[in-house]
MARBA-3410 file (N, C-alpha, C, O; in Angstrom, 1 decimal):
215
25.8,-39.0,-3.0,25.5,-39.5,-2.1,25.2,-37.6,-1.1,24.4,-37.1,-0.3 ~ 26.3,-37.3,-1.8,26.2,-35.8,-1.0,24.8,-35.0,-1.4,24.3,-34.1,-0.7 ~ 24.3,-35.4,-2.7,23.5,-34.3,-3.3,21.9,-35.2,-2.3,21.0,-34.5,-1.9 ~ 22.0,-36.3,-2.2,20.9,-37.3,-1.3,20.5,-36.7,-0.4,19.4,-36.5,-0.1 ~ 21.9,-36.2,0.4,22.0,-35.7,1.7,20.9,-34.4,1.9,19.9,-34.3,2.6
21.5,-33.6,0.9,21.2,-32.0,0.7,19.6,-32.5,0.6,18.8,-32.1,1.4 ~ 19.4,-33.5,-0.4,18.1,-33.3,-1.0,16.9,-33.8,0.4,15.6,-33.6,0.5 ~ 17.6,-34.4,1.4,16.6,-35.2,2.3,16.6,-34.1,3.5,15.7,-34.0,4.4 ~ 17.7,-33.1,3.4,17.5,-31.6,4.3,16.5,-31.1,3.9,15.6,-31.2,4.7 ~ 16.2,-30.4,2.9,15.4,-29.6,2.5,13.9,-30.2,2.5,12.9,-29.8,3.1
14.0,-31.1,2.0,12.6,-32.1,2.2,12.4,-31.9,4.0,11.3,-31.6,4.4 ~ 13.3,-32.1,4.7,13.1,-32.0,6.3,12.7,-31.0,6.2,11.5,-30.9,6.6 ~ 13.3,-29.7,5.8,13.4,-28.5,6.2,11.6,-27.6,6.0,10.8,-27.1,6.9 ~ 11.5,-27.7,4.6,10.3,-27.9,4.7,9.2,-28.7,5.2,8.2,-28.1,5.6 ~ 9.1,-29.6,5.3,8.4,-30.2,6.5,8.3,-29.8,7.5,7.2,-29.9,8.0
9.1,-29.5,8.2,9.5,-28.7,9.3,8.7,-27.6,9.2,8.4,-27.3,10.4 ~ 8.0,-26.7,8.2,7.9,-25.3,7.9,6.2,-25.2,7.6,5.4,-24.2,7.6 ~ 5.9,-27.1,7.4,4.6,-26.6,7.1,4.0,-27.2,8.2,2.8,-26.9,8.5 ~ 4.6,-28.3,8.8,4.1,-28.8,10.6,4.1,-27.6,11.5,3.3,-27.7,12.5 ~ 4.8,-26.6,11.4,4.6,-25.4,12.4,3.5,-24.2,12.0,3.0,-23.2,12.6
3.2,-24.8,10.5,2.0,-23.8,10.1,0.4,-23.7,10.9,-0.1,-24.7,11.2 ~ -0.3,-22.5,11.2,-1.1,-22.9,12.3,-2.4,-23.5,11.0,-2.5,-23.4,9.8 ~ -3.0,-24.1,11.9,-4.5,-24.8,11.5,-5.8,-24.1,11.2,-6.9,-24.3,10.6 ~ -5.2,-22.9,12.0,-6.3,-22.2,11.5,-5.7,-20.2,12.3,-4.9,-19.8,13.2 ~ -6.3,-19.7,11.6,-6.4,-18.2,11.4,-7.2,-16.8,11.4,-7.6,-16.2,10.4
-7.3,-16.4,12.3,-8.9,-15.5,12.3,-7.8,-14.2,11.3,-6.7,-13.6,11.5 ~ -8.5,-14.3,10.5,-8.1,-13.3,9.5,-8.7,-11.5,9.6,-8.6,-10.3,9.4 ~ -9.3,-12.3,10.0,-10.6,-10.7,10.4,-10.8,-10.0,9.3,-10.9,-8.8,9.4 ~ -10.9,-10.7,7.6,-11.2,-9.8,6.8,-13.0,-9.0,6.4,-14.2,-9.4,6.6 ~ -12.7,-8.1,5.9,-13.2,-7.2,5.8,-13.8,-7.5,4.2,-13.2,-8.2,3.5
-14.8,-7.1,3.8,-15.0,-6.9,2.5,-16.8,-6.5,2.0,-17.6,-7.2,2.6 ~ -17.3,-5.7,1.1,-18.6,-5.8,0.5,-18.7,-6.9,-0.9,-18.6,-8.1,-0.9 ~ -18.8,-6.3,-1.9,-18.8,-7.0,-3.3,-17.6,-8.7,-2.8,-17.5,-9.8,-3.2 ~ -17.2,-8.1,-2.2,-16.0,-9.6,-2.1,-16.1,-10.1,-1.0,-15.3,-9.7,-0.1 ~ -17.3,-11.3,-0.5,-17.5,-11.9,1.0,-15.5,-12.3,1.6,-14.7,-13.0,1.1
-15.6,-11.5,2.8,-15.0,-12.0,3.3,-14.8,-13.6,3.7,-15.5,-14.5,4.2 ~ -13.4,-13.7,3.1,-12.8,-15.5,3.3,-12.6,-15.8,4.3,-12.1,-14.9,5.1 ~ -12.6,-17.0,4.8,-12.1,-17.8,6.5,-10.9,-18.7,5.7,-10.6,-19.1,4.5 ~ -10.4,-18.8,7.0,-8.8,-19.3,6.5,-9.2,-21.1,6.1,-8.5,-21.5,5.2 ~ -9.8,-21.7,6.4,-10.4,-22.9,6.6,-11.4,-23.3,5.1,-12.0,-24.3,4.8
-11.3,-22.2,4.5,-11.8,-22.5,3.0,-10.8,-22.2,1.6,-11.0,-22.4,0.4 ~ -9.4,-21.4,2.4,-8.7,-21.0,1.1,-7.6,-21.9,0.2,-7.0,-22.7,1.0 ~ -7.3,-22.0,-0.8,-6.6,-22.8,-1.5,-4.7,-22.5,-0.6,-4.3,-21.4,-0.2 ~ -4.1,-23.7,-0.5,-2.8,-23.6,-0.1,-1.9,-22.4,-1.0,-1.0,-21.8,-0.5 ~ -2.4,-22.2,-2.3,-1.9,-20.8,-2.6,-2.3,-19.9,-1.9,-1.6,-18.9,-1.8
-3.3,-20.0,-1.4,-4.3,-18.6,-1.0,-3.2,-18.9,0.8,-2.4,-18.0,1.1 ~ -3.3,-19.7,1.4,-2.8,-19.7,2.6,-1.2,-19.4,2.8,-0.7,-19.2,3.9 ~ -0.4,-19.6,1.4,1.0,-18.9,1.7,0.8,-17.7,1.4,1.3,-17.0,2.2 ~ 0.0,-16.8,0.3,-0.3,-15.4,1.0,-0.4,-14.8,1.8,0.1,-13.7,2.0 ~ -1.5,-15.9,2.5,-1.4,-15.0,4.1,-0.8,-15.4,5.3,-1.0,-15.0,6.5
0.1,-16.3,4.9,1.6,-16.2,6.2,2.2,-15.4,5.4,2.7,-14.6,6.2 ~ 2.7,-15.0,4.1,3.1,-14.1,4.1,3.0,-12.6,4.5,3.8,-11.9,4.8 ~ 2.0,-12.5,4.4,1.5,-10.8,5.6,1.0,-10.8,6.6,0.6,-9.8,7.2 ~ 1.3,-12.6,7.2,1.1,-12.2,8.7,2.7,-12.0,9.1,3.0,-11.0,9.9 ~ 3.4,-12.6,8.6,5.1,-12.7,8.8,5.8,-11.2,8.1,6.7,-10.6,8.7
5.4,-10.9,7.5,5.7,-9.3,7.0,5.5,-8.3,7.5,4.4,-8.3,8.1 ~ 6.1,-7.3,7.5,5.7,-5.9,8.4,4.7,-5.1,8.6,4.8,-4.0,9.1 ~ 3.2,-5.7,7.9,2.3,-5.6,8.3,1.5,-6.4,9.4,0.9,-6.2,10.4 ~ 1.7,-7.2,8.9,1.4,-8.2,10.7,0.2,-8.6,10.6,-0.3,-9.2,11.5 ~ -0.6,-8.2,9.1,-2.5,-8.2,9.3,-2.8,-8.2,8.0,-1.9,-7.9,7.2
-4.1,-8.6,7.5,-4.6,-8.0,5.5,-5.8,-7.7,6.1,-6.8,-8.4,6.1 ~ -5.5,-5.7,6.9,-6.6,-4.6,5.9,-6.0,-4.6,4.5,-5.0,-5.0,3.9 ~ -7.3,-3.8,4.4,-7.0,-3.5,3.4,-7.3,-4.1,2.1,-8.0,-5.1,2.3 ~ -7.1,-3.9,0.8,-7.2,-5.2,-0.5,-6.9,-6.5,-0.4,-7.2,-7.2,-1.4 ~ -6.4,-7.3,0.5,-5.9,-8.5,0.2,-6.7,-9.1,0.7,-6.2,-10.1,1.3
-8.7,-8.8,0.8,-9.5,-10.0,0.4,-9.5,-9.9,-0.5,-9.1,-10.9,-1.1 ~ -9.7,-8.8,-1.1,-10.5,-8.7,-3.2,-8.5,-10.0,-3.8,-8.6,-11.0,-4.4 ~ -7.2,-9.2,-3.4,-6.7,-9.9,-3.7,-6.2,-11.8,-3.6,-5.5,-12.3,-4.5 ~ -6.6,-12.2,-2.8,-6.7,-13.4,-2.4,-7.3,-13.9,-3.6,-6.9,-15.0,-4.1 ~ -8.2,-13.4,-3.9,-8.8,-13.8,-5.0,-7.8,-14.3,-6.5,-8.2,-15.3,-7.2
-6.9,-13.9,-6.8,-5.5,-14.1,-7.3,-4.3,-14.2,-6.8,-3.4,-13.4,-7.2 ~ -4.2,-15.3,-5.7,-3.3,-14.9,-5.0,-1.6,-15.1,-5.3,-0.7,-14.6,-4.7 ~ -1.4,-15.9,-6.5,0.6,-16.1,-6.9,0.2,-14.0,-7.3,1.2,-13.3,-7.0 ~ -0.7,-13.5,-7.8,-0.6,-12.0,-8.1,-1.0,-11.3,-7.5,-0.7,-10.1,-7.6 ~ -2.0,-11.5,-6.5,-1.9,-10.7,-5.1,-0.5,-10.7,-4.0,-0.1,-9.8,-3.4
-0.2,-11.7,-4.1,1.4,-12.3,-3.0,2.4,-11.8,-3.8,3.4,-11.4,-3.2 ~ 2.6,-11.8,-5.3,4.0,-10.9,-5.6,3.3,-9.3,-5.4,4.1,-8.6,-4.7 ~ 2.4,-8.8,-5.7,1.7,-7.5,-5.2,2.1,-7.0,-4.1,2.7,-6.0,-3.9 ~ 1.5,-8.0,-3.0,1.9,-7.3,-1.5,3.2,-7.1,-1.6,3.5,-5.9,-1.4 ~ 4.3,-8.0,-1.8,6.0,-7.6,-1.4,6.0,-6.4,-2.5,6.0,-5.2,-2.1
6.2,-6.7,-3.8,6.1,-5.0,-4.1,5.9,-4.2,-3.2,6.8,-3.6,-2.8 ~ 4.0,-3.7,-2.5,3.9,-2.8,-1.8,4.6,-2.9,-0.2,4.8,-2.0,0.6 ~ 5.0,-4.2,0.1,5.9,-3.9,1.3,7.2,-2.8,1.2,7.5,-1.9,1.9 ~ 7.9,-3.4,0.0,8.9,-2.7,-0.4,9.0,-1.1,-0.6,9.8,-0.3,-0.2 ~ 8.0,-1.2,-1.3,7.4,0.6,-1.6,7.2,1.3,-0.5,7.6,2.5,-0.6
6.6,1.1,0.5,6.1,1.3,1.5,6.9,1.5,2.6,6.8,2.6,3.1 ~ 7.8,0.5,3.3,8.8,0.3,4.3,10.0,0.6,4.0,10.8,1.0,4.8 ~ 10.2,0.5,2.5,12.0,0.6,2.5,12.2,1.2,1.0,13.0,0.7,0.2 ~ 11.2,2.6,0.6,11.7,3.7,0.3,12.6,4.3,0.2,12.9,5.0,1.2 ~ 13.5,4.3,-0.9,14.8,5.9,-0.2,14.0,6.9,0.1,14.8,7.7,0.5
12.5,7.5,0.1,11.8,8.5,0.4,11.6,8.6,2.1,10.9,7.8,2.7 ~ 12.2,9.6,2.8,11.5,9.8,4.1,9.8,9.4,4.3,8.9,9.7,3.5 ~ 9.7,8.7,5.4,8.3,8.4,5.6,7.3,9.5,5.5,6.0,9.5,5.4 ~ 8.0,10.3,5.6,6.3,12.0,5.9,6.3,12.1,4.2,5.1,12.1,3.8 ~ 7.0,12.1,3.1,6.9,12.2,2.0,6.1,11.3,1.5,5.2,11.6,0.8
6.4,9.9,1.8,6.1,8.3,1.2,4.4,8.9,1.3,3.6,9.1,0.5 ~ 4.5,9.1,3.0,2.9,9.0,3.0,2.4,9.9,2.7,1.3,10.0,3.2 ~ 2.7,10.7,2.1,2.2,12.5,1.1,2.0,11.7,0.2,0.8,11.8,0.0 ~ 2.5,10.9,-0.4,2.0,10.9,-1.7,1.4,9.4,-1.9,1.6,8.9,-3.0 ~ 0.9,8.7,-0.9,-0.1,8.1,-0.5,-1.1,8.6,-0.9,-1.7,8.1,-1.9
-1.7,10.1,0.1,-2.0,10.7,0.5,-3.3,11.4,-0.8,-4.6,11.5,-0.9 ~ -2.1,11.6,-1.5,-2.2,12.3,-3.0,-2.9,11.5,-4.0,-3.7,12.0,-4.9 ~ -2.6,10.1,-3.9,-3.0,8.8,-4.5,-4.6,8.9,-4.0,-5.5,9.3,-4.8 ~ -4.8,8.7,-3.0,-6.1,8.0,-1.7,-7.3,8.9,-2.4,-8.5,8.6,-2.6 ~ -6.5,10.7,-2.6,-7.6,11.8,-2.6,-7.8,11.6,-4.1,-9.0,11.4,-4.4
-7.0,11.4,-5.0,-7.4,11.4,-6.3,-8.1,10.1,-6.7,-8.8,10.4,-7.6 ~ -8.2,9.0,-6.4,-8.9,8.1,-6.4,-10.4,8.0,-5.8,-11.3,7.2,-6.1 ~ -10.4,9.2,-4.3,-11.4,9.4,-3.5,-11.3,7.9,-2.8,-12.5,7.6,-2.8 ~ -10.7,7.1,-2.5,-10.5,5.9,-1.9,-10.9,6.5,0.1,-10.2,7.1,0.9 ~ -11.7,6.1,0.1,-11.7,6.4,1.5,-11.1,5.7,2.8,-10.5,6.2,3.7
-11.2,4.1,2.5,-10.3,3.4,3.4,-8.7,3.8,3.4,-8.1,4.0,4.5 ~ -8.0,4.0,1.8,-6.7,4.5,2.0,-6.4,5.5,2.8,-5.4,5.6,3.5 ~ -7.4,6.4,2.7,-7.1,8.0,3.3,-7.5,7.5,4.2,-6.9,6.4,4.2 ~ -8.4,7.5,5.2,-8.4,7.1,6.6,-7.0,6.5,7.4,-6.3,7.0,8.2 ~ -6.9,5.0,6.8,-6.0,4.4,7.3,-4.4,5.2,7.2,-3.6,5.1,8.1
-4.1,5.9,6.1,-2.9,6.4,5.6,-2.6,8.3,6.2,-1.6,8.8,6.0 ~ -3.3,8.6,6.5,-3.6,10.0,7.3,-3.5,9.4,8.7,-3.2,10.4,9.4 ~ -3.5,8.7,9.2,-3.1,8.2,10.6,-1.5,8.1,10.4,-0.8,8.5,11.3 ~ -1.1,7.5,9.3,0.3,6.8,9.5,0.9,8.5,9.2,1.6,9.1,10.1 ~ 0.5,9.0,8.1,1.0,10.7,7.9,1.1,11.4,9.2,2.2,11.8,9.4
0.5,11.5,9.8,0.7,12.4,10.9,1.4,12.1,12.1,1.8,12.9,13.0 ~ 1.5,10.3,12.0,2.8,9.7,12.8,4.2,10.1,12.2,5.2,10.3,12.9 ~ 4.1,10.2,11.1,5.3,10.4,10.4,5.9,11.7,10.3,7.1,11.7,9.8 ~ 5.2,13.1,10.7,5.5,14.0,10.6,4.6,15.5,10.0,4.6,16.7,10.2 ~ 3.6,14.3,9.0,2.9,15.5,8.2,2.4,16.0,8.5,1.3,15.5,8.9
2.5,18.0,8.8,1.5,18.7,8.8,-0.2,18.4,8.3,-0.8,18.2,7.3 ~ -0.6,18.6,10.2,-2.5,18.4,9.9,-2.5,19.7,8.9,-3.7,19.8,9.0 ~ -2.2,20.4,8.2,-3.1,21.4,7.7,-2.8,21.1,6.0,-3.5,21.4,5.0 ~ -1.3,20.3,6.3,-0.8,20.0,4.6,-2.0,18.9,4.1,-2.5,18.9,3.0 ~ -2.2,18.3,4.9,-3.5,17.0,4.9,-4.6,17.3,4.5,-5.3,17.1,3.5
-4.6,18.2,5.6,-6.3,19.1,5.4,-6.2,19.3,3.6,-6.6,18.5,2.8 ~ -5.5,20.6,3.4,-5.7,20.6,2.3,-5.4,19.8,1.4,-5.3,20.4,0.4 ~ -5.2,18.5,1.2,-4.5,17.7,0.1,-6.2,17.0,0.2,-6.6,16.4,-0.8 ~ -7.3,16.9,1.3,-8.1,16.2,1.4,-9.5,17.3,0.6,-10.5,16.9,0.0 ~ -9.2,18.4,0.8,-9.9,19.8,-0.2,-9.5,19.7,-0.9,-9.8,20.7,-1.6
-8.6,18.8,-1.5,-8.2,19.8,-3.4,-7.9,20.3,-3.5,-8.0,20.8,-4.6 ~ -7.0,21.0,-2.4,-6.2,22.6,-3.1,-4.9,22.3,-2.6,-4.6,21.4,-1.8 ~ -4.3,23.0,-3.0,-2.5,23.4,-2.9,-2.1,23.9,-1.5,-2.7,24.8,-0.9 ~ -0.8,23.0,-1.0,-1.1,23.7,1.0,-0.6,25.0,1.1,0.2,25.3,0.2 ~ -1.0,25.8,1.8,-0.7,27.2,1.4,0.8,27.0,1.9,1.8,27.5,1.4
0.8,26.3,3.1,3.1,26.1,3.5,3.3,24.8,3.6,2.3,24.1,3.9 ~ 4.3,24.3,3.4,4.5,23.1,3.1,6.2,23.4,3.2,6.9,24.4,3.0 ~ 6.6,22.1,3.4,8.6,21.9,3.8,8.9,21.8,2.1,8.3,21.1,1.2 ~ 10.2,22.6,2.1,11.0,22.2,0.5,10.3,21.0,-0.2,9.5,21.0,-1.1 ~ 10.9,19.9,0.8,10.9,18.7,-0.3,8.9,18.3,-0.3,8.4,17.7,-1.2
8.3,18.7,0.5,6.7,18.3,0.6,6.9,19.1,-0.9,6.5,18.5,-1.9 ~ 7.4,20.3,-1.2,6.6,21.1,-2.1,7.2,20.3,-3.1,6.4,20.4,-4.0 ~ 8.2,19.5,-3.5,8.3,19.0,-4.4,7.0,17.5,-5.0,6.1,17.2,-5.8 ~ 7.9,17.2,-3.8,6.1,15.4,-4.2,5.0,16.3,-4.7,4.6,16.2,-5.8 ~ 4.4,17.3,-3.6,3.5,17.4,-4.2,3.0,17.8,-5.6,2.0,17.3,-6.1
4.0,19.0,-6.3,4.5,19.5,-7.7,4.2,18.2,-8.8,3.5,18.2,-9.7 ~ 4.9,17.1,-8.4,5.5,16.0,-9.2,3.5,15.0,-8.9,3.3,14.4,-10.0 ~ 2.9,15.0,-8.5,2.2,14.1,-7.8,0.8,14.8,-8.4,0.0,14.5,-9.2 ~ 1.0,16.1,-7.5,-0.2,16.9,-8.6,0.0,17.1,-10.7,-1.1,17.3,-11.2 ~ 1.0,17.2,-11.4,1.6,17.4,-12.5,1.1,15.6,-13.0,0.4,15.4,-14.0
1.6,14.7,-12.4,1.0,13.5,-12.7,-0.7,12.9,-12.8,-1.1,12.1,-13.7 ~ -1.6,13.6,-11.7,-2.5,13.2,-11.8,-3.1,14.1,-12.3,-4.1,13.5,-12.9 ~ -3.1,15.4,-12.5,-3.8,16.4,-13.6,-3.5,16.2,-14.7,-4.5,16.1,-15.5 ~ -2.5,16.2,-15.2,-2.0,16.2,-16.4,-2.0,15.1,-17.4,-2.2,15.1,-18.6 ~ -1.6,14.1,-16.5,-1.1,12.2,-17.1,0.7,12.7,-17.4,1.3,12.0,-18.2
1.3,13.5,-17.1,2.7,13.5,-17.4,3.4,14.8,-16.5,2.9,15.9,-16.2 ~ 4.7,14.4,-16.2,5.5,15.4,-15.0,6.4,16.8,-16.1,7.4,16.6,-16.9 ~ 6.1,17.4,-16.0,6.8,19.2,-16.6,8.2,18.2,-16.1,8.4,17.2,-15.4 ~ 9.2,19.3,-17.2,10.5,19.2,-17.4,10.8,19.8,-16.3,11.8,19.4,-15.7 ~ 9.9,21.1,-15.8,10.6,21.8,-14.7,10.3,21.1,-13.0,10.9,21.5,-12.0
9.3,20.2,-13.1,9.0,19.0,-12.0,9.9,18.1,-11.5,10.2,17.7,-10.4 ~ 10.1,17.8,-13.1,10.8,16.7,-13.1,12.1,16.4,-12.8,12.6,15.3,-12.4 ~ 13.0,18.2,-13.3,14.3,18.0,-12.5,14.2,18.4,-11.4,15.2,18.3,-10.6 ~ 13.1,19.0,-11.0,13.4,19.4,-8.9,12.9,18.3,-8.5,12.7,18.3,-7.3 ~ 12.5,17.4,-9.0,12.6,16.2,-8.1,13.7,15.3,-8.2,14.1,14.7,-7.2
14.3,15.2,-9.9,15.7,14.4,-9.4,16.7,15.3,-8.3,17.5,14.8,-7.5 ~ 16.6,16.5,-8.4,17.6,17.2,-7.9,17.4,17.2,-6.8,18.5,17.3,-6.2 ~ 16.2,17.2,-5.6,15.7,16.9,-4.8,16.5,15.1,-4.1,17.4,14.9,-3.3 ~ 15.8,14.4,-4.8,15.6,12.6,-4.3,16.9,12.3,-5.4,17.7,11.4,-5.2 ~ 17.0,12.8,-5.9,17.7,11.6,-7.0,16.7,10.9,-7.9,15.5,10.8,-7.8
17.8,10.2,-8.9,16.4,9.4,-9.9,15.8,7.7,-9.3,15.1,7.0,-10.0 ~ 16.2,7.2,-7.9,16.2,6.4,-7.9,14.9,6.9,-6.8,14.0,6.1,-6.7 ~ 14.8,8.1,-6.1,13.9,8.9,-5.3,12.8,9.0,-6.1,11.8,8.4,-5.8 ~ 12.8,9.7,-7.6,12.1,9.9,-8.9,11.2,8.2,-8.6,10.0,7.9,-8.2 ~ 11.9,7.7,-8.9,11.4,6.3,-9.2,10.8,5.4,-8.4,9.9,4.6,-8.7
11.3,5.7,-7.2,10.1,5.5,-6.0,9.1,5.9,-5.4,8.5,5.4,-4.5 ~ 8.7,6.9,-5.9,7.8,7.8,-5.7,6.6,7.7,-7.0,5.6,8.3,-6.9 ~ 6.7,7.1,-7.8,6.4,7.3,-8.9,6.0,5.7,-8.5,4.8,5.6,-8.5 ~ 6.7,4.5,-8.0,6.1,3.5,-7.5,5.2,3.5,-6.9,4.1,3.2,-7.3 ~ 5.4,4.0,-5.8,4.7,4.1,-4.6,2.9,4.4,-5.1,1.9,3.7,-4.9
3.0,5.7,-5.8,1.9,5.9,-6.1,1.5,5.5,-7.5,0.7,6.1,-8.3 ~ 2.2,4.4,-7.8,1.6,3.4,-8.8,1.2,2.6,-8.0,0.0,2.9,-7.9 ~ 1.3,1.9,-7.3,0.8,0.7,-6.4,-0.1,1.0,-5.3,-0.5,0.0,-4.6 ~ -0.7,2.4,-4.8,-1.5,3.0,-4.3,-2.4,3.2,-5.2,-3.6,3.4,-4.8 ~ -2.1,3.2,-6.5,-3.3,3.0,-7.8,-3.9,2.0,-7.7,-5.1,1.9,-7.7
-3.4,1.3,-7.7,-3.6,-0.2,-8.1,-4.6,-0.8,-6.8,-5.7,-1.3,-6.9 ~ -3.8,-0.2,-5.4,-4.4,-0.5,-4.1,-6.1,0.3,-4.8,-7.0,-0.2,-5.4 ~ -5.9,1.4,-4.4,-7.5,2.5,-4.6,-8.4,1.6,-5.9,-9.6,1.5,-6.2 ~ -7.5,1.0,-6.4,-8.8,0.4,-7.5,-9.1,-0.6,-7.0,-10.2,-0.7,-7.6 ~ -9.0,-1.7,-6.1,-8.8,-2.8,-5.7,-10.3,-2.5,-4.6,-11.3,-3.2,-4.5
-10.0,-1.2,-3.7,-10.8,-0.7,-2.5,-12.4,-0.2,-2.9,-13.5,-0.4,-2.5 ~ -11.9,0.8,-4.2,-13.0,1.2,-5.0,-14.2,0.0,-5.7,-15.4,-0.1,-5.9 ~ -13.0,-0.7,-6.0,-14.8,-2.0,-7.0,-14.9,-2.7,-5.8,-16.0,-3.2,-5.6 ~ -14.0,-3.0,-4.8,-15.4,-4.0,-3.6,-16.4,-3.3,-3.0,-17.5,-3.8,-2.7 ~ -16.0,-1.9,-2.8,-16.3,-0.9,-1.9,-16.0,-0.7,-1.0,-16.6,0.1,-0.3
-15.0,-1.5,-0.7,-14.5,-1.9,0.9,-14.7,-1.3,2.2,-13.7,-0.7,2.6 ~ -15.5,-1.3,2.8,-15.8,-0.7,4.3,-15.0,-0.2,4.9,-13.8,-0.5,4.6 ~ -15.4,1.0,5.9,-14.6,1.5,6.7,-14.3,0.8,8.3,-14.9,-0.2,8.6 ~ -13.5,1.3,9.0,-14.3,0.8,10.3,-15.2,1.0,10.6,-15.8,1.9,10.1 ~ -15.7,0.2,11.8,-17.7,0.2,12.1,-17.2,1.8,12.8,-16.1,2.0,13.4
-18.1,2.9,12.4,-18.7,4.1,13.2,-17.9,5.2,12.4,-18.0,6.4,12.5 ~ -17.2,4.6,11.9,-16.1,5.7,11.4,-16.6,6.1,9.8,-16.7,5.4,8.8 ~ -16.9,7.7,9.8,-17.3,8.1,8.5,-16.5,8.4,7.2,-15.3,8.6,7.4 ~ -16.8,8.4,6.2,-16.1,9.3,5.2,-15.3,10.3,5.3,-15.9,11.1,6.0 ~ -14.2,10.7,4.9,-13.7,11.9,4.7,-13.8,12.8,3.9,-14.0,14.0,3.9
-13.6,12.1,3.0,-13.0,12.6,1.5,-14.7,12.9,0.4,-15.4,11.9,0.0 ~ -15.1,14.3,0.3,-16.1,14.3,-0.4,-15.7,14.6,-2.4,-14.9,15.4,-2.8 ~ -16.4,13.8,-3.0,-15.9,13.8,-4.0,-14.9,15.5,-4.6,-14.9,16.5,-3.8 ~ -14.5,15.5,-5.4,-14.2,16.8,-6.1,-14.3,16.6,-7.8,-13.4,17.1,-8.5 ~ -15.5,15.9,-8.4,-15.5,15.8,-10.0,-16.7,14.5,-9.6,-17.3,13.9,-10.5
END
């Protein structure tokens, strides 16, 4: 009897949640090779991903999500990982955004660079550091923790590994969790960069690319 009542209660809650879901949404999606999707044409799995994005800390769908909606189960898991790495990293936001910029620079990901340059400035990263990364150069002046992030990202992107010296400096500064979070956020934004570059994702109207090819 109790199990039956519990089942009815859960079913009622699920029904209420579905009833409260909006009949439509203005997704404001952008795309190039992957044409922007509209809410009325989405599958239930795609709509579930949309609702998770709107309910989460992003509150919208700019970036790779028009692409990853094509595989919504994967896309939903990926966006949850991305939210954890972006908003709940053990690293200060200034350093997290710096790592994202170095990833965008490596991939020449114009939209990712544009969006996260603004975030990095808001988080307190120096414009001089940002400009040097954009030019593919080591910044002339960095805070001690920024040097650790720069060396770690530069090692992994340039040599495909991290030297003992650079690894020890990162563990000493951020701990093992910090090193894993740093690696994770760069890995996730490699995924994002590939989605954006494959799509040829457009910049906001009137905005010009800031990154020049380095190779």
